[in-house]
VMD Tcl script that builds the backbone (N, CA, C; Angstrom):
set m [mol new atoms 507]
animate dup $m
set s [atomselect $m all]
$s set {name element resname resid chain x y z} {
  {N N UNK 1 A 0.820 -1.182 0.000}
  {CA C UNK 1 A 0.000 0.000 0.000}
  {C C UNK 1 A 0.871 1.256 0.000}
  {N N UNK 2 A 2.013 1.190 0.749}
  {CA C UNK 2 A 2.928 2.322 0.780}
  {C C UNK 2 A 3.461 2.616 -0.615}
  {N N UNK 3 A 3.824 1.525 -1.341}
  {CA C UNK 3 A 4.370 1.696 -2.692}
  {C C UNK 3 A 3.357 2.396 -3.590}
  {N N UNK 4 A 2.087 2.007 -3.459}
  {CA C UNK 4 A 1.036 2.601 -4.273}
  {C C UNK 4 A 0.898 4.090 -3.966}
  {N N UNK 5 A 0.931 4.439 -2.684}
  {CA C UNK 5 A 0.810 5.843 -2.293}
  {C C UNK 5 A 2.001 6.645 -2.806}
  {N N UNK 6 A 3.196 6.080 -2.675}
  {CA C UNK 6 A 4.403 6.767 -3.142}
  {C C UNK 6 A 4.374 6.927 -4.653}
  {N N UNK 7 A 4.008 5.840 -5.360}
  {CA C UNK 7 A 3.936 5.904 -6.819}
  {C C UNK 7 A 2.882 6.914 -7.257}
  {N N UNK 8 A 1.738 6.934 -6.594}
  {CA C UNK 8 A 0.685 7.889 -6.928}
  {C C UNK 8 A 1.169 9.317 -6.728}
  {N N UNK 9 A 1.867 9.559 -5.621}
  {CA C UNK 9 A 2.392 10.899 -5.340}
  {C C UNK 9 A 3.409 11.317 -6.398}
  {N N UNK 10 A 4.276 10.388 -6.774}
  {CA C UNK 10 A 5.287 10.687 -7.796}
  {C C UNK 10 A 4.608 10.989 -9.132}
  {N N UNK 11 A 3.650 10.151 -9.508}
  {CA C UNK 11 A 2.944 10.366 -10.778}
  {C C UNK 11 A 2.185 11.689 -10.772}
  {N N UNK 12 A 1.549 12.020 -9.657}
  {CA C UNK 12 A 0.829 13.282 -9.553}
  {C C UNK 12 A 1.789 14.449 -9.686}
  {N N UNK 13 A 2.930 14.374 -9.019}
  {CA C UNK 13 A 3.935 15.432 -9.094}
  {C C UNK 13 A 4.465 15.570 -10.515}
  {N N UNK 14 A 4.787 14.435 -11.128}
  {CA C UNK 14 A 5.315 14.460 -12.492}
  {C C UNK 14 A 4.286 15.030 -13.455}
  {N N UNK 15 A 3.040 14.590 -13.321}
  {CA C UNK 15 A 2.010 15.069 -14.246}
  {C C UNK 15 A 1.753 16.561 -14.057}
  {N N UNK 16 A 1.886 17.042 -12.826}
  {CA C UNK 16 A 1.696 18.457 -12.562}
  {C C UNK 16 A 2.841 19.277 -13.156}
  {N N UNK 17 A 4.085 18.773 -13.002}
  {CA C UNK 17 A 5.247 19.506 -13.478}
  {C C UNK 17 A 5.419 19.448 -14.997}
  {N N UNK 18 A 4.951 18.372 -15.584}
  {CA C UNK 18 A 5.203 18.200 -17.019}
  {C C UNK 18 A 3.917 17.781 -17.730}
  {N N UNK 19 A 3.004 18.663 -17.770}
  {CA C UNK 19 A 1.673 18.380 -18.287}
  {C C UNK 19 A 1.690 17.890 -19.730}
  {N N UNK 20 A 2.569 18.383 -20.574}
  {CA C UNK 20 A 2.537 18.074 -21.994}
  {C C UNK 20 A 3.301 16.801 -22.368}
  {N N UNK 21 A 3.911 16.128 -21.420}
  {CA C UNK 21 A 4.695 14.944 -21.747}
  {C C UNK 21 A 3.794 13.744 -22.008}
  {N N UNK 22 A 4.288 12.846 -22.859}
  {CA C UNK 22 A 3.535 11.645 -23.203}
  {C C UNK 22 A 3.965 10.476 -22.319}
  {N N UNK 23 A 2.992 9.661 -21.954}
  {CA C UNK 23 A 3.230 8.480 -21.138}
  {C C UNK 23 A 2.709 7.265 -21.884}
  {N N UNK 24 A 3.332 6.123 -21.627}
  {CA C UNK 24 A 2.869 4.877 -22.242}
  {C C UNK 24 A 3.255 3.734 -21.325}
  {N N UNK 25 A 2.747 2.580 -21.635}
  {CA C UNK 25 A 3.156 1.400 -20.889}
  {C C UNK 25 A 3.357 0.248 -21.850}
  {N N UNK 26 A 4.117 -0.702 -21.410}
  {CA C UNK 26 A 4.328 -1.932 -22.158}
  {C C UNK 26 A 4.017 -3.102 -21.230}
  {N N UNK 27 A 3.804 -4.225 -21.827}
  {CA C UNK 27 A 3.621 -5.470 -21.081}
  {C C UNK 27 A 4.793 -6.369 -21.472}
  {N N UNK 28 A 5.843 -6.361 -20.642}
  {CA C UNK 28 A 7.064 -7.087 -21.004}
  {C C UNK 28 A 6.825 -8.591 -21.118}
  {N N UNK 29 A 5.910 -9.141 -20.338}
  {CA C UNK 29 A 5.604 -10.571 -20.465}
  {C C UNK 29 A 5.015 -10.868 -21.842}
  {N N UNK 30 A 4.136 -9.997 -22.303}
  {CA C UNK 30 A 3.546 -10.154 -23.629}
  {C C UNK 30 A 4.627 -10.051 -24.714}
  {N N UNK 31 A 5.478 -9.051 -24.580}
  {CA C UNK 31 A 6.543 -8.853 -25.568}
  {C C UNK 31 A 7.452 -10.079 -25.615}
  {N N UNK 32 A 7.902 -10.536 -24.455}
  {CA C UNK 32 A 8.797 -11.693 -24.404}
  {C C UNK 32 A 8.123 -12.947 -24.955}
  {N N UNK 33 A 6.814 -13.080 -24.750}
  {CA C UNK 33 A 6.105 -14.255 -25.262}
  {C C UNK 33 A 6.051 -14.278 -26.791}
  {N N UNK 34 A 6.289 -13.150 -27.414}
  {CA C UNK 34 A 6.283 -13.051 -28.881}
  {C C UNK 34 A 7.659 -13.309 -29.492}
  {N N UNK 35 A 8.664 -13.505 -28.654}
  {CA C UNK 35 A 10.031 -13.700 -29.137}
  {C C UNK 35 A 10.386 -15.185 -29.037}
  {N N UNK 36 A 10.520 -15.868 -30.172}
  {CA C UNK 36 A 10.789 -17.317 -30.156}
  {C C UNK 36 A 12.059 -17.692 -29.390}
  {N N UNK 37 A 13.098 -16.891 -29.483}
  {CA C UNK 37 A 14.338 -17.233 -28.780}
  {C C UNK 37 A 14.155 -17.166 -27.267}
  {N N UNK 38 A 13.241 -16.315 -26.795}
  {CA C UNK 38 A 12.966 -16.250 -25.361}
  {C C UNK 38 A 12.233 -17.512 -24.912}
  {N N UNK 39 A 11.248 -17.916 -25.691}
  {CA C UNK 39 A 10.511 -19.139 -25.370}
  {C C UNK 39 A 11.463 -20.337 -25.362}
  {N N UNK 40 A 12.370 -20.377 -26.311}
  {CA C UNK 40 A 13.358 -21.449 -26.385}
  {C C UNK 40 A 14.283 -21.422 -25.162}
  {N N UNK 41 A 14.726 -20.241 -24.791}
  {CA C UNK 41 A 15.598 -20.099 -23.617}
  {C C UNK 41 A 14.873 -20.549 -22.360}
  {N N UNK 42 A 13.605 -20.163 -22.231}
  {CA C UNK 42 A 12.817 -20.577 -21.061}
  {C C UNK 42 A 12.666 -22.094 -21.029}
  {N N UNK 43 A 12.451 -22.707 -22.190}
  {CA C UNK 43 A 12.318 -24.166 -22.249}
  {C C UNK 43 A 13.619 -24.845 -21.807}
  {N N UNK 44 A 14.759 -24.305 -22.258}
  {CA C UNK 44 A 16.056 -24.850 -21.845}
  {C C UNK 44 A 16.251 -24.718 -20.333}
  {N N UNK 45 A 15.897 -23.558 -19.806}
  {CA C UNK 45 A 16.038 -23.333 -18.367}
  {C C UNK 45 A 15.128 -24.273 -17.571}
  {N N UNK 46 A 13.908 -24.457 -18.051}
  {CA C UNK 46 A 12.975 -25.373 -17.376}
  {C C UNK 46 A 13.507 -26.800 -17.390}
  {N N UNK 47 A 14.053 -27.197 -18.526}
  {CA C UNK 47 A 14.611 -28.548 -18.661}
  {C C UNK 47 A 15.789 -28.745 -17.699}
  {N N UNK 48 A 16.689 -27.782 -17.677}
  {CA C UNK 48 A 17.837 -27.863 -16.763}
  {C C UNK 48 A 17.387 -27.876 -15.304}
  {N N UNK 49 A 16.435 -27.028 -14.993}
  {CA C UNK 49 A 15.944 -26.940 -13.630}
  {C C UNK 49 A 15.348 -28.266 -13.173}
  {N N UNK 50 A 14.546 -28.887 -14.029}
  {CA C UNK 50 A 13.945 -30.188 -13.694}
  {C C UNK 50 A 15.022 -31.252 -13.502}
  {N N UNK 51 A 15.999 -31.259 -14.403}
  {CA C UNK 51 A 17.087 -32.232 -14.315}
  {C C UNK 51 A 17.852 -32.066 -13.002}
  {N N UNK 52 A 18.227 -30.831 -12.700}
  {CA C UNK 52 A 18.989 -30.574 -11.484}
  {C C UNK 52 A 18.157 -30.840 -10.234}
  {N N UNK 53 A 16.868 -30.492 -10.295}
  {CA C UNK 53 A 15.992 -30.737 -9.151}
  {C C UNK 53 A 15.888 -32.238 -8.870}
  {N N UNK 54 A 15.786 -33.038 -9.920}
  {CA C UNK 54 A 15.728 -34.493 -9.768}
  {C C UNK 54 A 17.006 -35.008 -9.122}
  {N N UNK 55 A 18.132 -34.482 -9.551}
  {CA C UNK 55 A 19.426 -34.886 -8.992}
  {C C UNK 55 A 19.529 -34.529 -7.499}
  {N N UNK 56 A 19.095 -33.329 -7.152}
  {CA C UNK 56 A 19.134 -32.893 -5.755}
  {C C UNK 56 A 18.178 -33.742 -4.908}
  {N N UNK 57 A 16.985 -33.980 -5.419}
  {CA C UNK 57 A 16.014 -34.796 -4.688}
  {C C UNK 57 A 16.530 -36.212 -4.457}
  {N N UNK 58 A 17.248 -36.758 -5.430}
  {CA C UNK 58 A 17.828 -38.093 -5.272}
  {C C UNK 58 A 18.838 -38.109 -4.125}
  {N N UNK 59 A 19.639 -37.049 -4.022}
  {CA C UNK 59 A 20.608 -36.955 -2.919}
  {C C UNK 59 A 19.887 -36.905 -1.566}
  {N N UNK 60 A 18.833 -36.106 -1.492}
  {CA C UNK 60 A 18.080 -36.015 -0.246}
  {C C UNK 60 A 17.368 -37.329 0.083}
  {N N UNK 61 A 16.961 -38.051 -0.938}
  {CA C UNK 61 A 16.306 -39.344 -0.712}
  {C C UNK 61 A 17.293 -40.332 -0.081}
  {N N UNK 62 A 18.525 -40.330 -0.560}
  {CA C UNK 62 A 19.561 -41.191 0.020}
  {C C UNK 62 A 19.774 -40.824 1.488}
  {N N UNK 63 A 19.809 -39.534 1.786}
  {CA C UNK 63 A 19.975 -39.083 3.168}
  {C C UNK 63 A 18.817 -39.607 4.018}
  {N N UNK 64 A 17.607 -39.452 3.500}
  {CA C UNK 64 A 16.426 -39.909 4.245}
  {C C UNK 64 A 16.468 -41.418 4.486}
  {N N UNK 65 A 16.841 -42.170 3.462}
  {CA C UNK 65 A 16.923 -43.628 3.600}
  {C C UNK 65 A 17.982 -44.032 4.629}
  {N N UNK 66 A 19.132 -43.374 4.568}
  {CA C UNK 66 A 20.206 -43.671 5.530}
  {C C UNK 66 A 19.758 -43.325 6.954}
  {N N UNK 67 A 19.066 -42.225 7.088}
  {CA C UNK 67 A 18.598 -41.817 8.406}
  {C C UNK 67 A 17.574 -42.815 8.963}
  {N N UNK 68 A 16.648 -43.221 8.122}
  {CA C UNK 68 A 15.641 -44.204 8.561}
  {C C UNK 68 A 16.293 -45.529 8.959}
  {N N UNK 69 A 17.270 -45.949 8.172}
  {CA C UNK 69 A 17.993 -47.180 8.503}
  {C C UNK 69 A 18.738 -47.010 9.828}
  {N N UNK 70 A 19.326 -45.854 10.009}
  {CA C UNK 70 A 20.030 -45.561 11.256}
  {C C UNK 70 A 19.075 -45.648 12.446}
  {N N UNK 71 A 17.900 -45.081 12.297}
  {CA C UNK 71 A 16.921 -45.063 13.386}
  {C C UNK 71 A 16.527 -46.484 13.811}
  {N N UNK 72 A 16.385 -47.368 12.864}
  {CA C UNK 72 A 15.954 -48.733 13.213}
  {C C UNK 72 A 17.108 -49.629 13.640}
  {N N UNK 73 A 18.305 -49.391 13.141}
  {CA C UNK 73 A 19.427 -50.296 13.410}
  {C C UNK 73 A 20.389 -49.816 14.497}
  {N N UNK 74 A 20.277 -48.590 14.929}
  {CA C UNK 74 A 21.273 -48.003 15.831}
  {C C UNK 74 A 21.419 -48.742 17.167}
  {N N UNK 75 A 20.380 -49.404 17.596}
  {CA C UNK 75 A 20.430 -50.067 18.901}
  {C C UNK 75 A 21.348 -51.289 18.898}
  {N N UNK 76 A 21.639 -51.808 17.729}
  {CA C UNK 76 A 22.506 -52.983 17.631}
  {C C UNK 76 A 23.983 -52.592 17.450}
  {N N UNK 77 A 24.259 -51.305 17.315}
  {CA C UNK 77 A 25.619 -50.862 17.039}
  {C C UNK 77 A 26.326 -50.369 18.294}
  {N N UNK 78 A 27.637 -50.379 18.183}
  {CA C UNK 78 A 28.455 -49.811 19.263}
  {C C UNK 78 A 28.411 -48.287 19.160}
  {N N UNK 79 A 28.848 -47.596 20.182}
  {CA C UNK 79 A 28.869 -46.126 20.192}
  {C C UNK 79 A 29.719 -45.585 19.047}
  {N N UNK 80 A 30.839 -46.257 18.796}
  {CA C UNK 80 A 31.724 -45.826 17.710}
  {C C UNK 80 A 31.042 -45.986 16.355}
  {N N UNK 81 A 30.332 -47.092 16.170}
  {CA C UNK 81 A 29.623 -47.350 14.912}
  {C C UNK 81 A 28.504 -46.323 14.721}
  {N N UNK 82 A 27.786 -45.992 15.786}
  {CA C UNK 82 A 26.724 -44.979 15.706}
  {C C UNK 82 A 27.306 -43.641 15.266}
  {N N UNK 83 A 28.403 -43.274 15.900}
  {CA C UNK 83 A 29.044 -41.993 15.582}
  {C C UNK 83 A 29.491 -41.961 14.122}
  {N N UNK 84 A 30.029 -43.067 13.657}
  {CA C UNK 84 A 30.488 -43.162 12.263}
  {C C UNK 84 A 29.306 -43.013 11.304}
  {N N UNK 85 A 28.206 -43.700 11.580}
  {CA C UNK 85 A 27.017 -43.631 10.716}
  {C C UNK 85 A 26.377 -42.245 10.765}
  {N N UNK 86 A 26.337 -41.635 11.944}
  {CA C UNK 86 A 25.806 -40.270 12.055}
  {C C UNK 86 A 26.623 -39.318 11.190}
  {N N UNK 87 A 27.941 -39.453 11.244}
  {CA C UNK 87 A 28.807 -38.585 10.451}
  {C C UNK 87 A 28.583 -38.824 8.962}
  {N N UNK 88 A 28.383 -40.061 8.577}
  {CA C UNK 88 A 28.106 -40.397 7.175}
  {C C UNK 88 A 26.822 -39.698 6.718}
  {N N UNK 89 A 25.793 -39.727 7.552}
  {CA C UNK 89 A 24.525 -39.068 7.204}
  {C C UNK 89 A 24.715 -37.555 7.115}
  {N N UNK 90 A 25.447 -36.997 8.071}
  {CA C UNK 90 A 25.725 -35.554 8.055}
  {C C UNK 90 A 26.482 -35.175 6.787}
  {N N UNK 91 A 27.472 -35.953 6.407}
  {CA C UNK 91 A 28.253 -35.678 5.197}
  {C C UNK 91 A 27.384 -35.752 3.943}
  {N N UNK 92 A 26.516 -36.782 3.893}
  {CA C UNK 92 A 25.617 -36.919 2.744}
  {C C UNK 92 A 24.649 -35.730 2.654}
  {N N UNK 93 A 24.128 -35.319 3.800}
  {CA C UNK 93 A 23.208 -34.179 3.814}
  {C C UNK 93 A 23.928 -32.900 3.386}
  {N N UNK 94 A 25.146 -32.713 3.855}
  {CA C UNK 94 A 25.914 -31.529 3.466}
  {C C UNK 94 A 26.202 -31.538 1.965}
  {N N UNK 95 A 26.466 -32.702 1.412}
  {CA C UNK 95 A 26.696 -32.817 -0.029}
  {C C UNK 95 A 25.429 -32.442 -0.805}
  {N N UNK 96 A 24.274 -32.846 -0.283}
  {CA C UNK 96 A 23.009 -32.502 -0.936}
  {C C UNK 96 A 22.761 -30.995 -0.883}
  {N N UNK 97 A 23.030 -30.388 0.262}
  {CA C UNK 97 A 22.864 -28.941 0.423}
  {C C UNK 97 A 23.811 -28.199 -0.520}
  {N N UNK 98 A 25.049 -28.659 -0.575}
  {CA C UNK 98 A 26.045 -28.037 -1.451}
  {C C UNK 98 A 25.624 -28.128 -2.912}
  {N N UNK 99 A 25.108 -29.293 -3.309}
  {CA C UNK 99 A 24.650 -29.463 -4.692}
  {C C UNK 99 A 23.473 -28.539 -4.994}
  {N N UNK 100 A 22.527 -28.448 -4.053}
  {CA C UNK 100 A 21.377 -27.559 -4.247}
  {C C UNK 100 A 21.846 -26.113 -4.421}
  {N N UNK 101 A 22.779 -25.685 -3.589}
  {CA C UNK 101 A 23.310 -24.324 -3.693}
  {C C UNK 101 A 24.059 -24.117 -5.017}
  {N N UNK 102 A 24.794 -25.128 -5.437}
  {CA C UNK 102 A 25.541 -25.041 -6.699}
  {C C UNK 102 A 24.589 -24.792 -7.868}
  {N N UNK 103 A 23.466 -25.493 -7.862}
  {CA C UNK 103 A 22.509 -25.357 -8.960}
  {C C UNK 103 A 21.566 -24.170 -8.800}
  {N N UNK 104 A 21.027 -23.989 -7.581}
  {CA C UNK 104 A 19.934 -23.046 -7.401}
  {C C UNK 104 A 20.252 -21.855 -6.504}
  {N N UNK 105 A 21.485 -21.717 -6.055}
  {CA C UNK 105 A 21.864 -20.612 -5.183}
  {C C UNK 105 A 21.870 -19.274 -5.912}
  {N N UNK 106 A 22.133 -18.215 -5.161}
  {CA C UNK 106 A 22.129 -16.855 -5.724}
  {C C UNK 106 A 23.023 -16.713 -6.941}
  {N N UNK 107 A 24.179 -17.291 -6.907}
  {CA C UNK 107 A 25.116 -17.232 -8.033}
  {C C UNK 107 A 25.297 -18.633 -8.621}
  {N N UNK 108 A 24.248 -19.440 -8.535}
  {CA C UNK 108 A 24.324 -20.826 -8.971}
  {C C UNK 108 A 24.243 -20.994 -10.473}
  {N N UNK 109 A 24.323 -22.250 -10.876}
  {CA C UNK 109 A 24.327 -22.582 -12.306}
  {C C UNK 109 A 23.061 -22.111 -13.020}
  {N N UNK 110 A 21.898 -22.230 -12.365}
  {CA C UNK 110 A 20.653 -21.795 -12.998}
  {C C UNK 110 A 20.654 -20.286 -13.213}
  {N N UNK 111 A 21.097 -19.543 -12.221}
  {CA C UNK 111 A 21.193 -18.086 -12.346}
  {C C UNK 111 A 22.132 -17.713 -13.494}
  {N N UNK 112 A 23.294 -18.367 -13.541}
  {CA C UNK 112 A 24.270 -18.057 -14.586}
  {C C UNK 112 A 23.740 -18.428 -15.965}
  {N N UNK 113 A 23.048 -19.544 -16.063}
  {CA C UNK 113 A 22.495 -19.967 -17.350}
  {C C UNK 113 A 21.384 -19.011 -17.786}
  {N N UNK 114 A 20.567 -18.573 -16.825}
  {CA C UNK 114 A 19.503 -17.605 -17.137}
  {C C UNK 114 A 20.119 -16.312 -17.647}
  {N N UNK 115 A 21.182 -15.869 -17.003}
  {CA C UNK 115 A 21.869 -14.654 -17.431}
  {C C UNK 115 A 22.416 -14.823 -18.852}
  {N N UNK 116 A 22.999 -15.965 -19.097}
  {CA C UNK 116 A 23.581 -16.249 -20.422}
  {C C UNK 116 A 22.516 -16.283 -21.515}
  {N N UNK 117 A 21.382 -16.907 -21.237}
  {CA C UNK 117 A 20.361 -17.106 -22.266}
  {C C UNK 117 A 19.365 -15.946 -22.383}
  {N N UNK 118 A 18.983 -15.350 -21.265}
  {CA C UNK 118 A 17.881 -14.394 -21.275}
  {C C UNK 118 A 18.345 -12.937 -21.314}
  {N N UNK 119 A 19.461 -12.618 -20.696}
  {CA C UNK 119 A 19.916 -11.224 -20.630}
  {C C UNK 119 A 20.065 -10.578 -22.010}
  {N N UNK 120 A 20.655 -11.246 -22.991}
  {CA C UNK 120 A 20.748 -10.607 -24.320}
  {C C UNK 120 A 19.374 -10.279 -24.921}
  {N N UNK 121 A 18.401 -11.131 -24.666}
  {CA C UNK 121 A 17.048 -10.886 -25.171}
  {C C UNK 121 A 16.430 -9.695 -24.442}
  {N N UNK 122 A 16.609 -9.647 -23.124}
  {CA C UNK 122 A 16.097 -8.521 -22.347}
  {C C UNK 122 A 16.756 -7.212 -22.769}
  {N N UNK 123 A 18.046 -7.254 -23.052}
  {CA C UNK 123 A 18.745 -6.055 -23.523}
  {C C UNK 123 A 18.187 -5.592 -24.867}
  {N N UNK 124 A 17.903 -6.540 -25.748}
  {CA C UNK 124 A 17.326 -6.217 -27.058}
  {C C UNK 124 A 15.965 -5.546 -26.885}
  {N N UNK 125 A 15.140 -6.077 -26.002}
  {CA C UNK 125 A 13.820 -5.497 -25.736}
  {C C UNK 125 A 13.971 -4.099 -25.154}
  {N N UNK 126 A 14.873 -3.937 -24.184}
  {CA C UNK 126 A 15.088 -2.624 -23.584}
  {C C UNK 126 A 15.509 -1.605 -24.649}
  {N N UNK 127 A 16.415 -1.997 -25.522}
  {CA C UNK 127 A 16.869 -1.073 -26.563}
  {C C UNK 127 A 15.741 -0.711 -27.520}
  {N N UNK 128 A 14.865 -1.674 -27.836}
  {CA C UNK 128 A 13.716 -1.388 -28.693}
  {C C UNK 128 A 12.755 -0.426 -27.993}
  {N N UNK 129 A 12.530 -0.633 -26.703}
  {CA C UNK 129 A 11.664 0.271 -25.933}
  {C C UNK 129 A 12.253 1.678 -25.931}
  {N N UNK 130 A 13.550 1.759 -25.708}
  {CA C UNK 130 A 14.232 3.055 -25.686}
  {C C UNK 130 A 14.087 3.759 -27.039}
  {N N UNK 131 A 14.253 3.011 -28.123}
  {CA C UNK 131 A 14.130 3.591 -29.462}
  {C C UNK 131 A 12.708 4.082 -29.723}
  {N N UNK 132 A 11.721 3.239 -29.401}
  {CA C UNK 132 A 10.314 3.631 -29.606}
  {C C UNK 132 A 9.976 4.841 -28.741}
  {N N UNK 133 A 10.467 4.866 -27.513}
  {CA C UNK 133 A 10.197 5.993 -26.619}
  {C C UNK 133 A 10.786 7.282 -27.173}
  {N N UNK 134 A 12.004 7.199 -27.690}
  {CA C UNK 134 A 12.657 8.374 -28.253}
  {C C UNK 134 A 11.935 8.844 -29.514}
  {N N UNK 135 A 11.652 7.892 -30.411}
  {CA C UNK 135 A 10.967 8.240 -31.658}
  {C C UNK 135 A 9.548 8.736 -31.420}
  {N N UNK 136 A 8.876 8.190 -30.411}
  {CA C UNK 136 A 7.495 8.564 -30.136}
  {C C UNK 136 A 7.349 9.750 -29.208}
  {N N UNK 137 A 8.472 10.241 -28.678}
  {CA C UNK 137 A 8.418 11.393 -27.793}
  {C C UNK 137 A 7.811 11.090 -26.430}
  {N N UNK 138 A 7.942 9.848 -25.953}
  {CA C UNK 138 A 7.385 9.469 -24.652}
  {C C UNK 138 A 8.325 9.885 -23.534}
  {N N UNK 139 A 7.753 10.464 -22.500}
  {CA C UNK 139 A 8.542 10.859 -21.341}
  {C C UNK 139 A 8.747 9.670 -20.413}
  {N N UNK 140 A 7.724 8.856 -20.260}
  {CA C UNK 140 A 7.792 7.704 -19.377}
  {C C UNK 140 A 7.086 6.526 -20.024}
  {N N UNK 141 A 7.651 5.344 -19.803}
  {CA C UNK 141 A 7.004 4.105 -20.218}
  {C C UNK 141 A 7.038 3.179 -19.012}
  {N N UNK 142 A 5.886 2.744 -18.600}
  {CA C UNK 142 A 5.791 1.847 -17.459}
  {C C UNK 142 A 5.647 0.415 -17.943}
  {N N UNK 143 A 6.113 -0.506 -17.138}
  {CA C UNK 143 A 5.972 -1.924 -17.460}
  {C C UNK 143 A 4.809 -2.495 -16.663}
  {N N UNK 144 A 3.757 -2.826 -17.359}
  {CA C UNK 144 A 2.550 -3.363 -16.736}
  {C C UNK 144 A 2.835 -4.701 -16.043}
  {N N UNK 145 A 3.739 -5.491 -16.584}
  {CA C UNK 145 A 4.018 -6.833 -16.060}
  {C C UNK 145 A 4.861 -6.818 -14.796}
  {N N UNK 146 A 5.594 -5.759 -14.547}
  {CA C UNK 146 A 6.510 -5.759 -13.411}
  {C C UNK 146 A 5.834 -5.418 -12.094}
  {N N UNK 147 A 4.566 -5.107 -12.129}
  {CA C UNK 147 A 3.858 -4.793 -10.897}
  {C C UNK 147 A 4.328 -3.500 -10.263}
  {N N UNK 148 A 4.599 -2.510 -11.074}
  {CA C UNK 148 A 5.118 -1.242 -10.569}
  {C C UNK 148 A 4.006 -0.333 -10.054}
  {N N UNK 149 A 2.873 -0.884 -9.679}
  {CA C UNK 149 A 1.807 -0.093 -9.118}
  {C C UNK 149 A 0.814 0.419 -10.143}
  {N N UNK 150 A 0.881 -0.052 -11.356}
  {CA C UNK 150 A -0.047 0.361 -12.387}
  {C C UNK 150 A -1.353 -0.408 -12.180}
  {N N UNK 151 A -2.358 0.301 -11.717}
  {CA C UNK 151 A -3.621 -0.350 -11.378}
  {C C UNK 151 A -4.583 -0.330 -12.556}
  {N N UNK 152 A -4.664 0.768 -13.247}
  {CA C UNK 152 A -5.537 0.874 -14.409}
  {C C UNK 152 A -4.729 1.419 -15.570}
  {N N UNK 153 A -5.001 0.868 -16.722}
  {CA C UNK 153 A -4.325 1.384 -17.909}
  {C C UNK 153 A -5.288 1.331 -19.088}
  {N N UNK 154 A -5.301 2.383 -19.827}
  {CA C UNK 154 A -6.124 2.457 -21.023}
  {C C UNK 154 A -5.377 1.754 -22.148}
  {N N UNK 155 A -5.982 0.748 -22.758}
  {CA C UNK 155 A -5.293 -0.015 -23.810}
  {C C UNK 155 A -4.755 0.827 -24.963}
  {N N UNK 156 A -5.324 2.010 -25.176}
  {CA C UNK 156 A -4.832 2.830 -26.291}
  {C C UNK 156 A -3.401 3.301 -26.066}
  {N N UNK 157 A -2.911 3.236 -24.822}
  {CA C UNK 157 A -1.540 3.639 -24.522}
  {C C UNK 157 A -0.561 2.467 -24.491}
  {N N UNK 158 A -1.046 1.262 -24.745}
  {CA C UNK 158 A -0.174 0.083 -24.742}
  {C C UNK 158 A 0.610 0.063 -26.048}
  {N N UNK 159 A 1.915 0.172 -25.952}
  {CA C UNK 159 A 2.764 0.181 -27.149}
  {C C UNK 159 A 3.531 -1.145 -27.287}
  {N N UNK 160 A 3.057 -2.191 -26.619}
  {CA C UNK 160 A 3.739 -3.490 -26.672}
  {C C UNK 160 A 3.866 -4.006 -28.095}
  {N N UNK 161 A 2.796 -3.868 -28.912}
  {CA C UNK 161 A 2.867 -4.349 -30.293}
  {C C UNK 161 A 3.902 -3.578 -31.108}
  {N N UNK 162 A 4.081 -2.302 -30.819}
  {CA C UNK 162 A 5.125 -1.531 -31.505}
  {C C UNK 162 A 6.510 -2.091 -31.186}
  {N N UNK 163 A 6.704 -2.502 -29.931}
  {CA C UNK 163 A 7.989 -3.065 -29.521}
  {C C UNK 163 A 8.212 -4.397 -30.232}
  {N N UNK 164 A 7.173 -5.242 -30.292}
  {CA C UNK 164 A 7.271 -6.525 -30.981}
  {C C UNK 164 A 7.613 -6.291 -32.458}
  {N N UNK 165 A 6.966 -5.308 -33.096}
  {CA C UNK 165 A 7.258 -4.989 -34.495}
  {C C UNK 165 A 8.693 -4.485 -34.651}
  {N N UNK 166 A 9.128 -3.635 -33.720}
  {CA C UNK 166 A 10.479 -3.088 -33.773}
  {C C UNK 166 A 11.522 -4.206 -33.671}
  {N N UNK 167 A 11.179 -5.241 -32.907}
  {CA C UNK 167 A 12.076 -6.385 -32.780}
  {C C UNK 167 A 12.009 -7.317 -33.987}
  {N N UNK 168 A 11.019 -7.110 -34.851}
  {CA C UNK 168 A 10.880 -7.904 -36.064}
  {C C UNK 168 A 10.086 -9.179 -35.873}
  {N N UNK 169 A 9.240 -9.235 -34.858}
  {CA C UNK 169 A 8.408 -10.434 -34.618}
  {C C UNK 169 A 6.959 -10.164 -34.845}
}
mol reanalyze $m
mol bondsrecalc $m
mol representation Tube
mol addrep $m
């Protein structure tokens, strides 16, 4: 709610100070859905994510199985054997956590692959938006898909199709 109030205040101030400026919005999700290379990149990312998720889940399943076996068999073991098995389970769990972080962490493989595949497409879209904004004399262009507080928009101001055309799709 705070964001909405702040955005409303900013828009009111801007509209008051610059009455003659043109405003428009785009729907970046719509634009990206019209770009075949983006859809292809998303499919690759989904495929990799599923593959890596399966691998991580398999590691956690082994940990769970070892733990369950430990719970039922521990009474027959010596203290040293229990300690050894506990450490084995801890090591397996740490390996699973490490693998999950490697694939899905902040700077993980999925993030890096997304950057490699999607960033060039996003840059192309941004440059097309910038060109259309400059050529069309727009002061501001909002992204309807990003949830920037745009509650109502008149479709006549949607320039998403112009961006798709500018990109050649």
